[in-house]
C-alpha positions as CSV (number, residue, x, y, z in Angstrom):
1,X,89.7,111.3,115.8
2,X,86.5,113.2,115.4
3,X,85.4,111.5,112.2
4,X,86.0,108.1,113.7
5,X,83.8,108.9,116.7
6,X,81.1,110.3,114.5
7,X,81.1,107.1,112.3
8,X,80.9,105.1,115.5
9,X,77.3,106.3,115.8
10,X,76.4,103.7,113.2
11,X,77.9,100.8,115.1
12,X,74.9,98.8,116.2
13,X,74.4,96.0,118.7
14,X,72.8,92.7,117.9
15,X,69.6,93.8,119.7
16,X,69.4,97.0,117.6
17,X,70.0,95.0,114.4
18,X,67.3,92.5,115.2
19,X,64.9,95.4,116.0
20,X,65.7,97.5,112.9
21,X,63.0,99.8,111.4
22,X,62.4,97.2,108.6
23,X,61.9,94.4,111.2
24,X,59.5,96.6,113.1
25,X,57.5,97.2,109.9
26,X,57.0,93.5,109.5
27,X,59.9,92.6,107.1
28,X,61.4,89.2,108.0
29,X,65.1,88.8,108.7
30,X,65.6,86.8,105.5
31,X,63.8,89.3,103.3
32,X,65.8,92.2,104.8
33,X,69.0,90.3,104.2
34,X,68.1,89.6,100.6
35,X,67.1,93.2,99.9
36,X,70.3,94.5,101.3
37,X,72.2,92.1,99.1
38,X,70.2,93.2,96.1
39,X,71.0,96.8,96.8
40,X,74.7,96.2,97.3
41,X,74.9,94.1,94.1
42,X,73.2,97.0,92.2
43,X,75.8,99.4,93.4
44,X,78.7,97.0,92.6
45,X,77.5,96.3,89.1
46,X,76.6,99.8,88.3
47,X,79.9,101.0,89.6
48,X,81.8,98.7,87.3
49,X,79.8,99.8,84.3
50,X,80.5,103.5,85.2
51,X,84.2,102.6,85.5
52,X,84.4,103.8,89.1
53,X,87.2,102.8,91.5
54,X,86.3,100.1,94.1
55,X,86.4,102.7,96.9
56,X,83.3,104.4,95.5
57,X,81.3,101.2,95.4
58,X,82.5,100.4,98.9
59,X,81.4,103.7,100.2
60,X,78.0,103.4,98.5
61,X,77.3,100.0,100.0
62,X,78.2,101.2,103.5
63,X,75.9,104.2,103.1
64,X,73.1,101.8,102.0
65,X,73.6,99.7,105.2
66,X,73.6,102.8,107.4
67,X,70.5,104.2,105.8
68,X,68.5,101.1,106.3
69,X,69.6,101.0,109.9
70,X,67.6,104.2,110.3
71,X,64.8,103.7,107.7
72,X,62.5,100.9,106.8
73,X,62.6,98.9,103.5
74,X,58.8,99.2,103.5
75,X,59.0,103.0,103.1
76,X,61.8,103.2,100.5
77,X,62.4,101.6,97.1
78,X,65.6,99.6,97.4
79,X,66.6,100.3,93.8
80,X,66.3,104.0,94.1
81,X,68.2,104.0,97.4
82,X,71.0,102.0,95.8
83,X,71.2,104.4,92.9
84,X,71.2,107.4,95.2
85,X,73.9,105.8,97.4
86,X,76.1,105.2,94.4
87,X,75.6,108.8,93.2
88,X,76.3,110.2,96.7
89,X,79.5,108.0,96.9
90,X,80.8,109.4,93.7
91,X,80.7,112.9,95.2
92,X,82.2,111.8,98.5
93,X,85.1,110.1,96.9
94,X,85.6,112.9,94.3
95,X,84.8,110.6,91.3
96,X,81.8,112.5,90.0
97,X,79.6,111.2,87.2
98,X,76.9,113.0,85.2
99,X,73.3,112.2,86.3
100,X,72.5,111.1,82.7
101,X,75.4,108.6,82.8
102,X,74.4,107.1,86.1
103,X,70.7,106.9,85.3
104,X,71.3,105.4,81.9
105,X,73.5,102.6,83.4
106,X,71.1,101.8,86.3
107,X,68.0,102.1,84.1
108,X,69.6,99.6,81.6
109,X,70.4,97.2,84.4
110,X,66.8,97.5,85.7
111,X,65.3,96.9,82.3
112,X,67.6,93.9,81.6
113,X,66.6,92.2,84.8
114,X,62.9,93.0,84.5
115,X,62.9,91.7,80.9
116,X,61.2,94.9,79.7
117,X,61.9,96.9,76.5
118,X,65.6,97.8,76.4
119,X,65.9,101.3,75.0
120,X,68.6,103.9,75.6
121,X,67.3,106.4,78.2
122,X,66.6,109.7,76.5
123,X,67.7,112.5,78.7
124,X,65.1,114.8,77.2
125,X,62.3,112.3,78.0
126,X,59.7,112.6,80.8
127,X,61.0,109.3,82.2
128,X,64.5,110.7,82.6
129,X,63.2,113.8,84.4
130,X,61.1,111.6,86.7
131,X,64.0,109.3,87.6
132,X,66.4,112.3,88.2
133,X,63.9,114.0,90.5
134,X,63.4,110.7,92.4
135,X,67.1,110.2,92.9
136,X,67.7,113.8,94.0
137,X,64.8,113.4,96.5
138,X,66.1,110.1,97.8
139,X,69.6,111.5,98.2
140,X,68.2,114.3,100.3
141,X,66.4,111.8,102.5
142,X,69.6,109.8,102.9
143,X,71.4,112.9,104.1
144,X,68.7,113.8,106.6
145,X,68.5,110.2,108.0
146,X,72.3,110.0,108.4
147,X,72.4,113.5,109.9
148,X,74.9,114.5,107.2
149,X,77.5,112.2,108.9
150,X,79.1,110.7,105.7
151,X,82.6,109.8,106.8
152,X,83.4,106.1,106.0
153,X,86.4,104.4,107.3
154,X,87.0,101.2,105.2
155,X,88.9,98.2,106.5
156,X,90.9,98.0,103.3
157,X,93.4,100.6,104.6
158,X,94.0,98.6,107.8
159,X,94.4,95.4,105.8
160,X,97.2,97.0,103.7
161,X,98.8,98.4,106.8
162,X,98.9,95.2,108.8
163,X,100.1,93.1,105.8
164,X,102.7,95.5,104.7
165,X,106.4,94.9,104.8
166,X,106.8,97.1,107.8
167,X,104.4,95.1,110.0
168,X,103.5,91.4,109.2
169,X,105.5,91.2,105.9
170,X,102.8,89.1,104.4
171,X,102.9,87.2,101.1
172,X,101.1,88.9,98.1
173,X,98.6,86.0,98.0
174,X,97.6,86.6,101.6
175,X,97.1,90.3,100.9
176,X,95.0,89.6,97.8
177,X,92.8,87.0,99.7
178,X,92.2,89.4,102.6
179,X,91.4,92.2,100.1
180,X,88.9,90.0,98.3
181,X,87.2,89.2,101.7
182,X,87.1,92.9,102.5
183,X,85.2,93.6,99.3
184,X,82.9,90.5,100.0
185,X,82.1,91.7,103.6
186,X,80.5,94.8,102.2
187,X,77.5,92.7,101.2
188,X,76.9,91.9,104.9
189,X,76.0,94.2,107.8
190,X,79.5,93.8,109.2
191,X,80.2,97.5,108.5
192,X,77.5,98.6,110.9
193,X,78.4,95.9,113.5
194,X,82.1,96.6,114.2
195,X,84.7,99.3,113.7
196,X,86.9,99.0,110.6
197,X,90.1,98.0,112.4
198,X,88.3,95.0,114.0
199,X,86.9,94.0,110.7
200,X,90.3,94.2,109.0
201,X,91.8,92.0,111.7
202,X,89.1,89.4,111.3
203,X,89.5,89.3,107.5
204,X,93.2,88.9,107.8
205,X,92.7,86.1,110.3
206,X,90.2,84.3,108.0
207,X,92.4,84.8,104.9
208,X,95.4,83.3,106.8
209,X,93.4,80.3,107.9
210,X,92.2,79.7,104.3
211,X,95.7,79.8,102.9
212,X,97.2,78.0,106.0
213,X,99.6,80.8,106.7
214,X,100.9,81.2,110.3
215,X,100.8,84.6,111.8
216,X,102.6,85.7,115.1
217,X,100.5,85.2,118.2
218,X,103.0,85.9,121.0
219,X,102.4,88.8,121.2
220,X,99.2,88.7,119.1
221,X,99.4,90.7,116.0
222,X,95.8,92.0,116.3
223,X,96.7,93.8,119.5
224,X,98.3,96.5,117.3
225,X,94.8,98.1,117.0
226,X,93.5,97.2,120.4
227,X,91.3,94.5,119.0
228,X,90.1,91.8,121.4
229,X,90.2,88.1,120.3
230,X,86.4,87.9,120.8
231,X,85.9,90.7,118.3
232,X,88.3,89.0,115.9
233,X,86.3,85.8,115.9
234,X,83.0,87.7,115.7
235,X,84.1,89.6,112.6
236,X,85.3,86.4,111.0
237,X,82.0,84.6,111.6
238,X,79.9,87.5,110.1
239,X,82.0,87.8,106.9
240,X,81.6,84.2,105.8
241,X,78.5,82.6,104.3
242,X,76.4,80.2,106.4
243,X,77.1,77.3,104.1
244,X,80.9,77.7,104.5
245,X,81.4,78.0,100.7
246,X,84.3,80.0,99.1
247,X,84.1,83.7,98.5
248,X,80.9,85.4,99.7
249,X,80.1,86.8,96.3
250,X,80.3,83.3,94.7
251,X,77.7,82.2,97.3
252,X,75.6,85.3,96.5
253,X,75.5,84.7,92.8
254,X,74.5,81.1,93.3
255,X,71.9,81.9,95.9
256,X,70.4,84.8,93.9
257,X,70.6,83.6,90.3
258,X,68.9,86.8,89.0
259,X,71.9,88.8,90.0
260,X,74.4,88.6,87.2
261,X,76.6,90.9,85.2
262,X,75.4,92.2,81.8
263,X,76.6,90.4,78.7
264,X,79.4,91.9,76.5
265,X,76.8,92.6,73.9
266,X,74.8,94.6,76.3
267,X,77.9,96.6,77.3
268,X,78.6,97.4,73.7
269,X,75.0,98.7,73.4
270,X,75.8,101.0,76.3
271,X,79.0,102.1,74.7
272,X,80.8,101.0,77.8
273,X,83.7,98.6,78.4
274,X,82.9,95.1,79.6
275,X,82.7,95.0,83.4
276,X,85.3,93.2,85.4
277,X,84.4,89.8,86.9
278,X,82.8,90.1,90.3
279,X,84.2,86.8,91.6
280,X,87.7,88.0,92.3
281,X,86.8,91.2,94.1
282,X,89.4,93.2,92.1
283,X,93.1,93.6,92.8
284,X,94.0,95.5,95.9
285,X,96.1,98.0,93.9
286,X,93.0,99.1,92.0
287,X,91.0,100.2,95.1
288,X,91.8,103.9,94.7
289,X,92.2,104.1,90.9
């Protein structure tokens, strides 16, 4: 249980979150939230273009949230941190990608959103050398800020365990809904508010309510992981958008219209396959593949 206890160092209280380094530097709560969303969406979109399994994007997003619980958004470029977190996650999850591939994809996304000249990044150019040095430097700063504690325990595994045929014997549609919510929750600070087992229980609870599927309460099924009912409701509240719309990602794409996938034509220019739709969150069987 050593890894779990080490990862618990990144579980923050409401007071700590409201007094984050970014907030101390004068960044408003809304600006911090939007910048975190922006960084997470960069990791998600870049990961799809790099054909990475969902577990890599999930790890990268958790690392980003952890880093900005120790560092200020004023001191670090959110784009470069997102790129570096994705690159670091590929190493942690043993899905390595060449630096030129990662930089070409993220540089293309950046140029497309900024509306600047869209040219393939030449790995022999000065710009490529500059970007690579920046990413390497940011990666080192992430490692120092996190104290080289990089273990990430995702709620996805717990979701699969609780909804398996050996425990709750859940319907496939409930498993898929809970899985989508687990991916959606990565855009929030839930991963640094609660341990993964409590998050998983809250997501299952929310998915069951959405689909109107009854789960056993006598004894309560969430007691399997020693999760209190108060924690269950807290994790449910934090993983849903304030407006109460559908999936969190749908809300994000509507709230931040400048976050969108590249077009099929742009993917062809990159010689990459078209990215999967972000709205579904992916199938639960594809998390590790």
